[in-house]
N, C-alpha and C positions, 0 to 999 in steps of 0.2 A: 170461454171462448170455443167456437165450434171450430175442429179441425179433422180431415181427413187425411189419412194416410193409405200406404199398402200396407196390410198386413205382412207381408213377408220382408220388406223392408225394415219394417217398425221392430220387426222379432218380439212379438206379444210374448210375454210369458204366461206361465201355466194359468195363473188365475184372471188374465185378460183372454186367453183364448177361451177359459169355461165359461167366463161372461158374455163374451162375445156368441159363444156358442148357445149358449143360454138363450140369448136374446132371439136369436133366430128362430130355434124351436120355439120358442113360446108363440112367437109372432103367427108362426104357420100352423099352430095347434089350435090356436085362437079363432083365426079366419078360416080355415079349411076343414071345419069339423062337418059342417053337412055334405062336405065332399067325401071323406076319407074316416068319418067317426069321431069317435074319442084317441085321446092319447097318439095321435099322429106323429111320426117323427120324419120330418122332410129329406134331413140329412143324417149319415151316421157321422160319428165324430172323427174317423179313419176318414172318411170322402172330404169332409171339411178341410182337415189338415194337409189332404191331397190338393186341393184348390189353392189353399193358402200355398203350398209349395210350387204351384204352376203359375204362381202371382196372380191370381185372378179374384183374390178377395180386397177390398177395400173395405177399413175401419173407420168410425166415426169415432172422436171424444169430444168430449164437453168437459172442459174445465180439468181436464187430465186422466177422468174417467171415459171407459169403454160404453157408448151408448148407442153403437148400432153398427149395420154392416150391409154388405151386398155384392154379388160376386157378378164377374161380366167376364166376357170370353168371344172370340170370332165364331161366327157362325159360316160366313161364306163371301167371297169376292170382298167389297168393303163395306158389309154389314155384318154389325155386331149383336150382341145381346145381353141383358143383364137378369138375374135371379136372386134366389136368396135374399130380398131386401128384407130387412129389420131392423126396428129401431125400440129402443127400450118404452115401453107403454107409459111408465112413469114421466117420462119426458116428453110426452105428446105436445104440438104446436110450438117446438124449439127451433124446426125448420130442420132436423137429422136427415129425415128422407129428402128433401131437396138436395141439401149439400152433398150426400151421397150420389144423387142422379148427376147433379152437376158434377161432379169428380169423375162421374164413369163417361159423360159426354167429352168431358175434354181429355181424357184417356185415350178414348176411341179415334179423336181429333187427332191426337200427337201418333197415332199408331194408323194414319192413313184413312180411317173408317168414315165416310160419309153418310150410315143411317143407324140405326138401333130400331131394332124386331124384337117386340117382347110379347109372349105370350102368357094370359091371365086365365087360369084355371078358374071356371064356377060352376056350381050345380045348374044343369041345364033348368028344371022347372022350380027352383027355388029362390024366391029374391030374398038376399042377403046382404045386409045395411054394409058391413064393411067391403063387400064386392062395388056395390054400388060407390060408396063414398070414393075407392080405389081408382075407378072408371073414370069419376068424374075430375079426379086430383090429376092421375094421367094426362086427361085432354088438356087440364089446365097448362100443365107444362109441355104442352107443343106435340104430345102423342095422339095422332089420328087412328081412331077405331077403324081398320080395313077390312076385315071380315072376322064371321065365328066361324068355327070348324069343330068338328067330333075329334075327340081326342086320339081316335085311332088313324085320323089322318095325318097326325103330326109323327106319333109314336107307335111303332108296330112292337107293341109290348103287354099281350092280354095277359100275362100274370098281373102284371102292375095294374092295368085298368081294370081288372076283374076284381080288383080290392075297394074299389069305389063303393062309397055307402050309399050315392045317389048316380044317376047318369050325369055327365058331367060333358064341358066344351071347353076350347079355348076361346077367349077374345084377343084378335091378334091386334096390335097396336104396332104403329112405325111414325120415326120421325126423323127428318132429314137432316142433318147436322149443318 
């Protein structure tokens, strides 16, 4: 049975935390190597733990085992976002990602939000199959691609963006709830 809980409320064990963190790191390492190069670490353990403490992380369990997670948080007004979406690649096709996004959408509605805006980072001039699959999947879930923007338009962090392995952009999606 697939279930989703707040990581803070569930009070993950050290082993469950490590499993969830590894799933997230592995997902980004595999899908963003063209953007950041090899051995990319999307978020530190300390930063990830802080997200849990702020009750921003949902965790998916399949038959009692940690199989994925997602971070969601308030952006502005009634707009929320999510990031750090990752599911165990060995459990592909079991609805983990969809269950996590469904749970985020419900949480956002409970908190008075009426839309979700997400930004998907992709290499500008490199066609990456996993990013194409992700784009199509988000659109099937009702997220409309509304614009593509340069990374510097979103976040003014030259130190970070100078570490890119290839020029990259954000594809921005929006879903009204």
